N, C-alpha and C positions, 0 to 999 in steps of 0.2 A: 503492499500501499502506502508505502513510503516514497518508493520510488515514481510510485503513479502521481504522486503531488507534485512531485520533483522535475517530472514530466510538463504536466499540467502550468506550473508556475512558469518556465522556461519558452514556454508555448507562447503565454501572455505575453514577456520580454521578449522574444520575437519579433510578437506582433504589433510592439508598440516602437520598435524600432523601423522596421520595416515600413511602418508610417511617418516616421518621421519629415520624410517629405511632402508630406498629408497636413502636418502639424502646422508647417512653415507657410503653406501655401497662400499668395499673393488672394488681394480681393477686387482686380482693377473694375470700375466701374464707369460709363458715362458720367463726365463732368466737365468740368472750365477751371481755367487759372484766370487770374488778373494780374498783371504784370505793373509792375512798377512805373510803366507808362500806360496805368489805365488801357493795356491790350487785354482783350479776352483771347484765348488759346483752345480751342475745344480737345479732349482727349479722352484717355482713360486716367484716372486717381485709386490708387489700393487704397477702400473705403475699410478702415481701421474699426469706425464706429467707436468713435471717443468717447468715452468717459471724460479725463482729461482733456481740456483742448491740447492740439497738437501745436508741435512747432518748426515741423518740417512735414512736408511728403512726398510720396514715388508718383512719379508720374509719367505716361507714354502717349508719345500721340495717337499710335494708333495699338491693336495685339500684334503686330507681329516689328513692332520700333524697340528701339534699348530703353532700358527705365532713366529717367532721370532723376535726381533728387534735389526738392527745390527748400529752401531754409524759409526760416517768416520774415527775412532780408533782402530777399528777392520779389517777395511777392507781395500784392494788395489785399489778395482774400483770395480763397477758390473755392467751389460750391459743386455740388452733385444733380444732375437733373431728376428734377422732380425727388428731391433729397435736399438735406443739410446744405447752409452755406455759412461762408467762415469769412469774417475781416475784419483784415488788418488794424489797430487802433494802440496809439501810445495814449493810454490812462494811468489815471489815480488807482491803484488796487488799496482798499483798506487790510490788510496782517495782520491786523489784530488777535491775538491766539484767540480761541473759542473752548478752549480745554478750562477747567477749574483752577488746575495744580497750576498748569502755563501763565495762568494770571494773578494767581497769587507772586509769581516771580518778576513778572512785569506788566504791569495794569493800566500802561498807558496806550492809547492808540499811537497803529503803528502802518504809514500811509508812503507806499511806493509806489515812483511810477515807473510804468514796464511798457513793453510791448507786446500784445498778444494776438491773436486768432479771438476774437469772439462771436460765440454760436449764434446766430440768427433767429428768435422766437417770433417775436413779430415785428413787421415794415409795413408802415404808414406815418401818417402824419405825428405820432409816439410809434417812435421803435425801441423793443425790450432784447435786452445780448444777455447769453450767459456765460457765466465762467466757472467751471471747475480747476480751485491750484491744487499746487504739487503737494498739499496740505489736506486735498479733500475737504476743502473749503469750500462753499456756495456760493458767486458772487451774482447780481444781476443789475445791468447797467442800462440807465433810461438817455436816448435821443431825440428831442424833439426839430421838426425838419431834419435841416442838416447841421445844426448846433453842436455844441459840445456835447459828447459823450460823459455820462457822470455818473457813477455808481449808486445804486441802490443800497442804504447803508444799513442792516442791524449786527449788532455790535455787542457781544456777552463782556460785562466787567463786575468786578468784585467790589463788596460795598460790608461796612462793620456798620456791628450792631450788637454792643455789648463786649464787645473788643473780638465777638468773634466774627471771622469772613464769611460772609455769602454769597449766594451768585445771584447776577439779574442779566437780562436782557435789553436793550435798545431797540425797540423799534423806530430809528429813523427814518427810516425809508418812507412812514404812512406820513408823517410830517411834510415831507419832500413831495409826494404827490400832491398832497392839498393843497400847500401854499405855493408851489413853483409850477408843477407842470398840467393842474386839474383845479388852479383856483376858481376859474369862472364854472365850476357844477360842482353846488353844493350837495346837489343832490347825489353825488356818488359818493359824497364824507360818508356816511354808514356802509358801503361796500368796503370804501377802504380800509375801514377801522376794523373789518373782519377778513381782511387780507391777509391769507400767512404769505410768509417769504420762499414761495413754492411755484414749481414753472408752472404748474396746473393754475393757481390762485392768482401768481403775476398777468399773465398771458390772457387769461379770461376778464381780469380787469380794465387792460391795456385796450384788445381788443373793443370791448363795448366804449371806453373813452375815444377810442379813433373814427366811431360812427358819429359822435358828437362834434369833435374838432371838424373835421373832413370827411364827408360822406363820399366825396366826388375821387377821390385820390385812393386807387388799388390800395389794399392791404394784402397781405401776405403772412398767412400765419402758422406755423410748423405746429405739426400734429404732436403732444405729446408723448415719447417714448413709453409704452407702459409695460411690465411683466407679463408672461404668458403660462399659465397653468395648462398642466399636462397630468390625469388621472390614467395607473396600469393597473393590472394584474400582474402578479409576482408571483413564480411557481419557480422550487427548486431542491436542491438537497443540498445538505450540512453536513459535516466531517469534522465530528465534536474531539477531545485527549482531555482529559485531566492531570493533572500533576498538585503534589499533595506537599507540604511541610509541614510537622510537628514533630514534637518528642513523643508524646505520648498515645499513639498512632499508630505501632510501626509497622502495622499491615496496610495503613493505606499510602505509606510514604514511601515502601518497596512494591509498591503494584504497579504494574506495564499495561496500561490501558491502550487499549486497539483502537485507533481509528475504525466507528462507523457510522454508516449510511443513515443517514435520518432527512422525514420529508421537511419542506415547510412549505407556508404559501399566504398569500396576504394582500396588500392594494397599499398602491403608491402615491404620491404627489409630489409632482416635480415643480419649483415656480424655478422659469426661467427669468435671470434678471436683463432689462433692458442695453441696449448700445454692448459698445465690447461684443462685437459681432454676435450676441449672447452665448457668447463662451463661458458664464459662469450660472448655475442655480443651486437652488437650496434643494435639495431631494430629501422627505421624508418618507417612512412605510414603516406598515402599523402588520406585524406577521404571525401567523400560530409556525412555534416551530416546535418539531419532539427530539428528543436529547434521549438517547440510546448509548452508554457504551459498559464494557466490562473489560475488567482485566482482572492479572495470577499475581498470585505474591507465593514467595516460599523464603520462610524464615528459617534458618538452622542454626544453633551453635552445640557448647559441649550438650546441654541439659535436653533441649528443648527446640522442638520443632514443628514449624504448623504452616498449611497450604490450604492454596483457598481462591477463592472467586470475590472480586467487589463488583457490584451492581450499583448502577447507577441510570434511572429513570428522572424523567424531568417533561413534562408539558408548561409551556408558557408562550407567552403574549410580548413579542418583543417591537419593541419605539425604537427607532434610528431615525436619526438626522443627522445630515452629511453633507460636506459644500460641493459641489460637483465641479468637475472643467472644463469641457470639450472644445478638441480641436474640431471644428466646424467645418464639413467637406459634405458635398452633396451627395454620394454614393455611400458614406461610412464615417462617422463620428468614432471617432477614441478620445473617453474619459478616464478624468481621475477621482476617486471620491476619497475625502476622510470625514470622520465626524465620531457622533459619539451614539451608546446604545444604551437602553433601559430595559431591562427585562421582567417582567414580573410572572413565578411562577406558579399556576395554578394545580398544580401535583407535582411534589420533590420525593421519590424515593430511594434513601441509600443502604443498602443490603450487604450483609457479608455472608458467603458460606463457604465453613473453615471445617479443617482437621487438624486436630491440637494433639500434640504427644511429649511427655514427660518421660522420667525414668518410673514410675509408677502408674500413671493413668495415660487416657487416649480418650478422647472427646470429639463429638462431632459440634459445629454451633452452626444456624442459623437465623439470623438477627440485624435488627436495623440497627444502623453503625449512629444514624443522627434522628433522634427521635422528634426535634423542631427544627429543619434549617428552616432559613431564612429564605423570604419568599421574591426578593428583592437583588437585584445583581444589576452595576454597572461594567460599562467595558467601551474599549476605544477599537474604533472602527477605520481600516484602510482597505483600499480597491477599486478596480480598475476594468474597464472593459470596451466593447465596440455597439452603437446604433446603428442600423441598419436598416432604413424607412422605419418603420411603427416599433421594432423590434429592439430590443437591447441582450446581450449575454454577458454576463460579467462574475470574475472571479472577485470573494472580499472575504479578507480574515478582522476575524472578531478574537480583540484578547480582553478575557471579564474575568469576575473573582469568584464565577462559583455563586452559589446558593447558601454560603454556609457562615453570612455575617454575623450571628448570634456566640459562633463559637469561634471565640477570640485564640483560644489555643492551637487551632490549625486555621493553617494559609493555604486555600485553596489557588490554582492557575486554571482560567479553563481558556484553551484555545478553539475555536470554532470556523472551520474552513465551509465559506458558503458558494456552490455554481445555481449563478441564480439566472434565467430570462423570463424579461418586463415588457407584455405587449402592452404599448399606448392605445387607447383608446380613440384617444384626439388627437 
């Protein structure tokens, strides 16, 4: 059985290696460049669906031409046909920290000037742009007609009450909108007050404001990227192995457990995160798993010998949550997972059947080892596989603690290797 595991793991490794070129595949999409002289150049742009705003792009005049590398210094902007549009701008950016721990060390506002590609969200009399910086802080910028591009400020800060540091948020952008950009539309003030510092909320507000400012001007409104949900049926087998550490249960620590095949079935829910070519996903799975394993022990010394079999049976519900990274490709999508598992045992049986002999007596034993094993188990999960159309094939390794948590004198390590197939309904 150990050889079988080795062959399967090597096969998975080779599969990932042979798909390496697939992992790094470009995604050239019809688009255009705006040069520093304001010329528009049509062609193909490697569309990475950036989460953080890019500082360079790869471009080809056509599918047969060589790749050209353009930096932000060489362009005034770029865009995709029926897709994202990025505009180069020199702006002042609020780089004040957002985390409480950082603000305790540096509470002063930090404003820097930088040259960036801003992602267009709304284009009209009022235009809205977005920037996600290197620290994953969101920034929104506003422009009226062809005037200056200003950041709409939301800033965290620390204040003290009775010498105790407290955390606060200043929603300065609401006053900017009320008194600088939309001061002639007091009927929008209540909506401004309710507007959160998010793409969807600010886009909705600016869209409505544009219909008031100048209905004749053509407006471009970008669809906000949303996550996708996929539901699936999971079936497979798991092979489970135990190792025990204890000073008082020698027959447990001396037992060599065999890998036994057990069925499992469940349902999965995958949330595919937007942008970044949908490479990242949050994967959740609820499954019924059966765990049956046996092992033999043989204990001998000068005056005593004992041989027997340990049997462990468990039925349990397992909830697994993982972060999934996929290498996107039209034909197949290799992926890797890492996350946590929590298992609840509906039934657990641990039994020893043994024959014992000393100098004077010989007896047989058939009894429960642990009368009240724990019901909960936690574990770490890693794995990988390939998705083809609506189906995935996956190998997963789970390292857990077993169900012995009330027994502090016994340490258990449970290793489960699962081979799974998932069919997605949508």
